[in-house]
C-alpha positions as CSV (number, residue, x, y, z in Angstrom):
1,M,-38.0,-38.3,-125.2
2,A,-34.7,-38.8,-123.3
3,D,-33.6,-35.9,-121.1
4,S,-30.4,-34.6,-122.7
5,S,-29.8,-31.8,-120.2
6,P,-26.4,-32.0,-118.4
7,R,-26.2,-33.5,-115.0
8,R,-26.3,-30.8,-112.3
9,I,-25.0,-32.9,-109.4
10,S,-22.1,-35.3,-109.9
11,A,-22.9,-39.0,-109.6
12,R,-20.3,-39.2,-106.8
13,I,-22.0,-36.6,-104.6
14,G,-25.5,-37.4,-105.8
15,G,-25.1,-40.9,-104.6
16,I,-24.4,-40.0,-101.0
17,A,-27.2,-41.0,-98.6
18,E,-28.3,-38.4,-96.2
19,S,-27.2,-39.0,-92.6
20,A,-30.2,-40.8,-91.2
21,T,-29.3,-40.0,-87.6
22,L,-29.0,-36.2,-88.3
23,A,-32.2,-36.3,-90.4
24,V,-34.2,-37.9,-87.6
25,D,-32.8,-35.4,-85.1
26,A,-33.6,-32.5,-87.4
27,K,-37.2,-33.8,-87.9
28,A,-37.7,-34.2,-84.1
29,K,-36.4,-30.7,-83.5
30,A,-38.6,-29.2,-86.2
31,L,-41.7,-30.9,-84.8
32,K,-40.8,-29.8,-81.3
33,A,-40.4,-26.2,-82.6
34,A,-43.9,-26.5,-84.0
35,G,-45.2,-27.2,-80.6
36,R,-45.4,-31.0,-80.5
37,P,-43.9,-32.7,-77.4
38,V,-41.5,-34.9,-79.4
39,I,-38.8,-36.7,-77.5
40,G,-35.8,-37.5,-79.7
41,F,-33.6,-40.6,-79.4
42,G,-31.8,-39.9,-82.7
43,A,-28.6,-38.0,-82.2
44,G,-25.5,-39.5,-80.6
45,E,-24.7,-36.5,-78.6
46,P,-24.1,-36.1,-74.8
47,D,-26.7,-33.8,-73.3
48,F,-24.1,-32.3,-70.9
49,P,-22.4,-29.0,-71.3
50,T,-18.7,-29.0,-72.2
51,P,-16.7,-28.9,-68.8
52,P,-16.1,-25.2,-67.7
53,A,-12.3,-25.5,-67.7
54,I,-12.3,-26.4,-71.4
55,V,-14.7,-23.6,-72.2
56,E,-12.5,-21.1,-70.3
57,A,-9.4,-22.3,-72.3
58,A,-11.4,-21.5,-75.5
59,V,-12.4,-18.0,-74.2
60,E,-8.7,-17.2,-73.5
61,A,-7.7,-18.6,-76.8
62,A,-10.1,-16.4,-78.7
63,K,-8.4,-13.3,-77.1
64,D,-4.9,-14.4,-78.3
65,P,-4.0,-13.0,-81.7
66,R,-1.8,-16.1,-82.4
67,N,-5.1,-18.0,-82.9
68,H,-6.4,-15.5,-85.4
69,R,-4.1,-16.8,-88.1
70,Y,-3.4,-19.9,-90.1
71,T,-1.6,-22.7,-88.2
72,P,-0.2,-26.0,-89.5
73,A,-2.8,-28.0,-91.4
74,A,-1.9,-31.2,-89.5
75,G,-2.7,-29.5,-86.2
76,L,-1.1,-27.4,-83.5
77,P,2.2,-29.0,-82.6
78,E,1.4,-28.9,-78.9
79,L,-2.0,-30.6,-79.5
80,R,-0.5,-33.3,-81.6
81,E,2.0,-34.0,-78.7
82,A,-0.8,-33.9,-76.2
83,V,-2.9,-36.4,-78.2
84,A,0.0,-38.7,-78.4
85,A,0.5,-38.5,-74.6
86,K,-3.3,-39.0,-74.0
87,T,-3.3,-42.0,-76.3
88,K,-0.5,-43.7,-74.2
89,R,-2.2,-42.7,-71.0
90,D,-5.7,-44.0,-71.9
91,S,-5.1,-47.0,-74.1
92,G,-1.5,-47.9,-73.7
93,Y,-0.7,-47.2,-77.4
94,E,2.6,-45.4,-77.7
95,V,2.8,-43.1,-80.7
96,K,4.8,-40.1,-81.8
97,A,3.3,-36.6,-82.5
98,N,4.1,-36.9,-86.2
99,Q,1.7,-39.8,-86.4
100,V,-1.2,-37.6,-85.2
101,L,-3.4,-35.6,-87.6
102,V,-5.9,-33.2,-86.1
103,T,-9.2,-33.2,-88.1
104,N,-12.5,-31.4,-88.2
105,G,-14.2,-34.0,-86.0
106,G,-14.1,-37.7,-86.2
107,K,-16.0,-37.8,-89.5
108,Q,-13.2,-36.0,-91.3
109,A,-10.8,-38.5,-89.8
110,V,-12.8,-41.4,-91.0
111,Y,-13.1,-40.1,-94.5
112,Q,-9.4,-39.2,-94.8
113,A,-8.4,-42.5,-93.4
114,F,-10.2,-44.3,-96.2
115,A,-9.2,-41.7,-98.8
116,T,-5.5,-42.2,-98.0
117,I,-5.3,-46.0,-98.2
118,V,-8.1,-47.1,-100.5
119,D,-7.9,-47.2,-104.2
120,P,-10.9,-47.5,-106.6
121,G,-12.4,-51.0,-106.3
122,D,-10.7,-51.9,-103.1
123,E,-13.0,-53.6,-100.7
124,V,-13.5,-52.6,-97.1
125,L,-15.1,-55.2,-94.7
126,L,-17.8,-53.4,-92.7
127,P,-19.3,-55.2,-89.7
128,A,-23.0,-54.4,-89.6
129,P,-24.9,-52.8,-87.9
130,Y,-22.5,-49.9,-88.7
131,W,-22.5,-46.2,-88.2
132,T,-24.2,-44.5,-91.2
133,T,-21.1,-42.5,-92.2
134,Y,-18.8,-45.5,-92.8
135,P,-20.2,-46.8,-96.1
136,E,-20.5,-43.3,-97.5
137,S,-16.9,-42.5,-96.7
138,I,-15.7,-45.7,-98.2
139,G,-17.7,-45.0,-101.4
140,L,-16.4,-41.4,-101.6
141,A,-12.9,-42.8,-101.4
142,G,-13.6,-45.1,-104.4
143,G,-13.8,-48.2,-102.3
144,V,-16.5,-50.9,-102.0
145,A,-18.1,-51.5,-98.6
146,V,-18.7,-55.2,-97.9
147,P,-21.1,-55.5,-95.0
148,V,-20.6,-58.4,-92.6
149,V,-23.9,-58.8,-90.8
150,T,-24.2,-59.6,-87.1
151,D,-27.3,-59.8,-84.9
152,E,-28.4,-59.9,-81.4
153,S,-27.7,-63.6,-81.0
154,S,-23.9,-62.9,-81.0
155,G,-24.3,-59.6,-79.1
156,Y,-23.6,-57.9,-82.5
157,L,-19.9,-59.1,-82.4
158,V,-18.4,-60.2,-85.7
159,T,-16.2,-63.3,-85.7
160,V,-13.0,-64.1,-87.5
161,G,-14.9,-66.8,-89.4
162,Q,-17.4,-64.3,-90.8
163,L,-14.6,-61.9,-91.8
164,E,-12.6,-64.7,-93.5
165,A,-15.8,-65.8,-95.4
166,A,-16.1,-62.2,-96.7
167,R,-12.4,-61.7,-97.6
168,T,-11.5,-61.6,-101.3
169,P,-8.3,-60.8,-103.2
170,R,-9.6,-57.2,-103.3
171,T,-10.0,-56.8,-99.5
172,K,-7.9,-53.8,-98.4
173,A,-9.2,-52.9,-95.0
174,L,-11.5,-53.7,-92.1
175,L,-13.5,-51.0,-90.2
176,F,-13.5,-51.9,-86.5
177,C,-15.5,-50.0,-83.9
178,S,-15.6,-50.9,-80.2
179,P,-17.4,-49.7,-78.2
180,S,-19.9,-49.7,-81.1
181,N,-22.2,-47.2,-82.6
182,P,-25.0,-48.2,-83.1
183,T,-25.2,-51.3,-80.9
184,G,-23.1,-50.4,-77.8
185,A,-21.3,-53.8,-78.2
186,V,-17.8,-54.0,-76.7
187,Y,-15.4,-56.7,-78.0
188,P,-13.6,-58.8,-75.4
189,R,-9.8,-58.7,-75.5
190,E,-9.5,-62.3,-76.9
191,Q,-11.7,-61.4,-79.8
192,V,-9.9,-58.1,-80.5
193,E,-6.6,-60.1,-80.5
194,A,-8.0,-62.8,-82.8
195,I,-9.3,-60.2,-85.3
196,G,-6.0,-58.3,-85.2
197,R,-3.9,-61.4,-85.8
198,W,-6.2,-62.4,-88.7
199,A,-5.7,-58.9,-90.3
200,V,-1.9,-59.2,-89.9
201,E,-1.9,-62.7,-91.4
202,H,-3.7,-61.5,-94.5
203,G,-2.1,-58.0,-94.9
204,I,-5.4,-56.2,-94.2
205,W,-5.4,-52.7,-92.9
206,V,-7.6,-52.0,-89.8
207,I,-9.2,-48.6,-89.3
208,T,-10.3,-48.7,-85.6
209,D,-12.8,-46.1,-84.3
210,E,-12.1,-45.5,-80.6
211,I,-14.4,-42.5,-80.1
212,Y,-16.3,-44.2,-77.3
213,E,-13.3,-45.6,-75.5
214,H,-14.2,-44.1,-72.0
215,L,-17.8,-45.2,-72.1
216,T,-17.9,-48.8,-71.0
217,Y,-19.9,-50.5,-68.3
218,D,-20.2,-53.8,-66.3
219,G,-16.5,-54.2,-66.2
220,A,-16.1,-54.2,-70.0
221,Q,-12.9,-52.6,-71.3
222,A,-12.2,-50.9,-74.6
223,V,-9.1,-52.7,-75.9
224,S,-7.1,-50.9,-78.6
225,M,-6.3,-53.3,-81.3
226,P,-2.7,-52.1,-82.0
227,V,-2.0,-52.6,-78.3
228,A,-3.5,-56.1,-78.2
229,V,-1.6,-56.9,-81.5
230,P,1.5,-54.7,-81.7
231,E,2.6,-56.2,-85.0
232,L,-0.6,-54.5,-86.5
233,A,0.7,-51.0,-85.9
234,D,2.2,-50.5,-89.3
235,T,-1.1,-51.2,-91.0
236,C,-3.5,-49.6,-88.5
237,I,-5.3,-46.3,-88.3
238,V,-6.9,-45.2,-85.1
239,V,-9.7,-42.6,-85.2
240,N,-10.7,-40.7,-82.2
241,G,-11.8,-37.2,-80.9
242,V,-13.0,-35.1,-78.0
243,A,-16.7,-35.2,-79.0
244,K,-18.1,-38.0,-76.8
245,T,-15.6,-38.1,-73.9
246,Y,-15.8,-34.4,-73.2
247,A,-19.3,-33.5,-74.5
248,M,-17.7,-31.5,-77.3
249,T,-19.6,-32.6,-80.4
250,G,-20.0,-29.0,-81.6
251,W,-16.3,-28.1,-81.3
252,R,-15.4,-30.3,-84.2
253,V,-12.0,-31.7,-83.1
254,G,-11.0,-35.3,-84.0
255,W,-7.8,-37.0,-85.0
256,M,-6.4,-40.0,-86.8
257,I,-3.3,-41.8,-85.7
258,S,-1.4,-43.8,-88.3
259,P,2.0,-44.7,-89.5
260,A,4.0,-41.5,-90.3
261,D,3.9,-41.9,-94.0
262,V,0.1,-42.3,-94.0
263,T,-0.3,-39.3,-91.6
264,K,1.9,-37.2,-93.9
265,A,-0.2,-38.1,-96.9
266,A,-3.5,-37.5,-95.1
267,A,-2.2,-34.1,-93.9
268,N,-1.4,-33.2,-97.5
269,L,-5.0,-34.0,-98.4
270,Q,-6.3,-31.9,-95.5
271,S,-4.1,-29.0,-96.5
272,H,-6.1,-28.7,-99.7
273,L,-9.5,-29.8,-98.2
274,S,-9.9,-27.7,-95.1
275,S,-6.5,-26.6,-93.8
276,N,-6.2,-26.3,-90.0
277,V,-9.0,-27.0,-87.6
278,A,-10.3,-23.8,-85.9
279,N,-7.6,-22.7,-83.5
280,V,-10.0,-21.9,-80.7
281,S,-11.4,-25.4,-80.9
282,Q,-7.9,-26.8,-81.0
283,R,-6.9,-24.9,-77.8
284,A,-10.1,-26.2,-76.1
285,A,-9.2,-29.8,-77.2
286,L,-5.7,-29.3,-75.8
287,A,-7.2,-28.4,-72.4
288,A,-9.5,-31.4,-72.6
289,V,-6.9,-34.1,-73.5
290,S,-4.3,-32.7,-71.1
291,G,-6.7,-32.4,-68.2
292,P,-8.3,-34.9,-65.8
293,L,-11.1,-37.3,-66.8
294,D,-13.3,-36.4,-63.8
295,A,-16.1,-34.9,-65.9
296,A,-16.0,-37.9,-68.3
297,H,-16.4,-40.3,-65.4
298,E,-19.3,-38.3,-64.0
299,M,-21.0,-38.5,-67.4
300,R,-20.4,-42.2,-67.6
301,E,-22.1,-42.7,-64.3
302,A,-25.2,-40.9,-65.7
303,F,-25.1,-42.9,-68.9
304,D,-24.8,-46.1,-67.0
305,R,-27.9,-45.3,-65.0
306,R,-29.8,-44.4,-68.1
307,R,-28.6,-47.6,-69.8
308,R,-30.1,-49.7,-67.1
309,T,-33.3,-47.8,-67.3
310,I,-33.7,-48.0,-71.1
311,V,-32.9,-51.7,-71.2
312,K,-35.5,-52.4,-68.4
313,L,-38.2,-50.4,-70.2
314,L,-37.5,-51.8,-73.6
315,S,-37.4,-55.3,-72.3
316,E,-41.0,-54.9,-71.0
317,I,-42.4,-54.2,-74.4
318,P,-43.9,-57.3,-76.1
319,G,-42.1,-58.1,-79.4
320,V,-39.0,-56.1,-78.5
321,E,-35.7,-57.9,-77.8
322,V,-32.8,-55.8,-76.5
323,P,-29.3,-57.1,-75.6
324,T,-27.7,-55.1,-72.8
325,P,-25.2,-52.7,-74.3
326,Q,-21.7,-52.6,-72.6
327,G,-20.5,-49.4,-74.1
328,A,-21.3,-46.0,-75.8
329,F,-24.8,-44.7,-75.2
330,Y,-27.0,-46.6,-77.5
331,A,-29.5,-49.4,-77.3
332,Y,-30.2,-51.4,-80.4
333,P,-33.4,-53.5,-79.9
334,S,-34.8,-55.9,-82.4
335,V,-38.4,-55.0,-83.4
336,K,-38.7,-57.8,-86.0
337,A,-41.5,-59.5,-84.1
338,L,-43.6,-56.3,-84.5
339,L,-43.2,-56.0,-88.3
340,G,-46.3,-56.8,-90.3
341,K,-48.6,-56.0,-87.5
342,T,-51.3,-53.2,-87.5
343,I,-51.0,-50.2,-85.2
344,R,-53.9,-47.7,-85.4
345,G,-54.9,-48.8,-88.8
346,T,-51.5,-48.9,-90.4
347,V,-49.2,-51.8,-91.0
348,G,-45.6,-51.3,-90.0
349,S,-44.1,-53.6,-92.6
350,T,-40.5,-52.4,-92.1
351,S,-38.6,-50.8,-89.3
352,V,-38.7,-47.5,-91.3
353,A,-42.5,-47.6,-91.4
354,L,-42.7,-48.6,-87.8
355,A,-40.4,-45.7,-86.8
356,A,-42.7,-43.4,-88.7
357,L,-45.7,-44.7,-86.8
358,V,-43.8,-44.2,-83.5
359,L,-43.0,-40.6,-84.4
360,E,-46.5,-39.8,-85.6
361,H,-48.5,-41.5,-82.8
362,A,-46.2,-41.6,-79.8
363,E,-44.2,-38.5,-80.7
364,V,-41.0,-40.3,-80.2
365,A,-38.1,-40.1,-82.7
366,V,-35.9,-43.3,-83.2
367,V,-33.6,-44.3,-86.0
368,P,-34.6,-47.4,-88.0
369,G,-32.1,-50.2,-88.5
370,E,-32.1,-49.7,-92.3
371,A,-29.8,-46.7,-91.6
372,F,-27.2,-49.0,-90.1
373,G,-27.4,-51.8,-92.6
374,T,-29.7,-54.1,-90.6
375,P,-33.5,-53.7,-91.1
376,G,-35.7,-54.8,-88.3
377,Y,-34.1,-52.8,-85.5
378,F,-34.3,-49.4,-83.8
379,R,-31.4,-47.4,-82.5
380,L,-32.1,-45.3,-79.4
381,S,-29.5,-43.0,-77.9
382,Y,-29.8,-42.7,-74.2
383,A,-27.8,-39.5,-74.1
384,L,-30.8,-37.5,-73.0
385,G,-32.3,-36.5,-69.6
386,D,-33.6,-39.3,-67.3
387,E,-37.1,-38.0,-67.3
388,D,-37.3,-37.6,-71.1
389,L,-35.8,-41.1,-71.5
390,A,-38.4,-42.7,-69.3
391,T,-41.3,-40.8,-70.7
392,G,-40.2,-41.4,-74.3
393,V,-39.8,-45.2,-74.0
394,T,-43.0,-45.5,-72.0
395,R,-44.9,-43.6,-74.7
396,M,-43.4,-45.8,-77.4
397,G,-44.1,-49.0,-75.4
398,D,-47.8,-48.0,-74.9
399,L,-48.2,-47.6,-78.7
400,L,-46.4,-50.8,-79.6
401,R,-48.5,-52.8,-77.2
402,E,-51.4,-52.0,-79.5
403,A,-49.9,-54.0,-82.3
404,K,-52.0,-56.8,-83.7
405,Y,-52.1,-59.0,-86.8
406,R,-54.6,-57.9,-89.4
């Protein structure tokens, strides 16, 4: 007999996939709280404290009655001005304060960018591997995510040829992320220019996520697409925030930079969705973006050291292939050669199953590639202490070396 009871959860919300990275991190923390020595490589979160000067600015802001009230939904005027100045300083992109919308973290900026320009049925090209939130945000906005799959042979870099092959009359936008989460790939300037010119030629919007702009290594540079291709500026949205550069993931301050009409429309959406970002966090972000980058550079040195360590250790595991990431704080090794092998009596037929084995027997939490649109891979964040990093990868390697065909 058919169930005639009304739907309790809307199809729109019921269809959202849980954030795999946060789910893995939560499971690792729960096991750790239960007494198991789990080491988690799941969350993309710097393990450093927020720099003291930023914290102090927040403490002072909390005492100021001005910050106890509503403020403009689009952000504190002085923060919008400071973000515009910081953008010119750091990437060379010159924008005005009225193009800046301050959001509750980068995730809200990503969603509002899609919601503002995408109509139902519009297609968004999404290079894969991709951050787990992108396809969900596209879907919530009524769009259709069209994955464009890359792999380790190209360093996880999508080409203009691949994008052109995926383009249809319904293509509205391209999501571009460099440095990349989850792969750590950084696009060279010539490739950024080529993709930007292709987008201009075909009237395609580009939403470019620059949250990892200050985390590059080996001489790689994060090139802002509207700087490389100035004629793209009128159809480009830049997403950024303080989370990764200043170790401020919990403060929840991001922003989107777009043409003034798009920013105004997105601000109208935000005025109904969440209103202003918490004023204390905005004041902390103001101190962050207006201040020096010394702390960010120190964190980058630590990440670089950990990057070299994790690549070396992963490369020593039979069946694991790992390109050297040039940005962010992630390694994205292929474990395809290990699929279908037996480990301690269980066959890891998928990277999801293999990750479960690694968690159960090595007590190491990694995120399987299925979460990023490319099965057969693991994502490991190296934003954790040096000792835990070495211990965790060594434990995982010892387990994976037991793999054998049935």
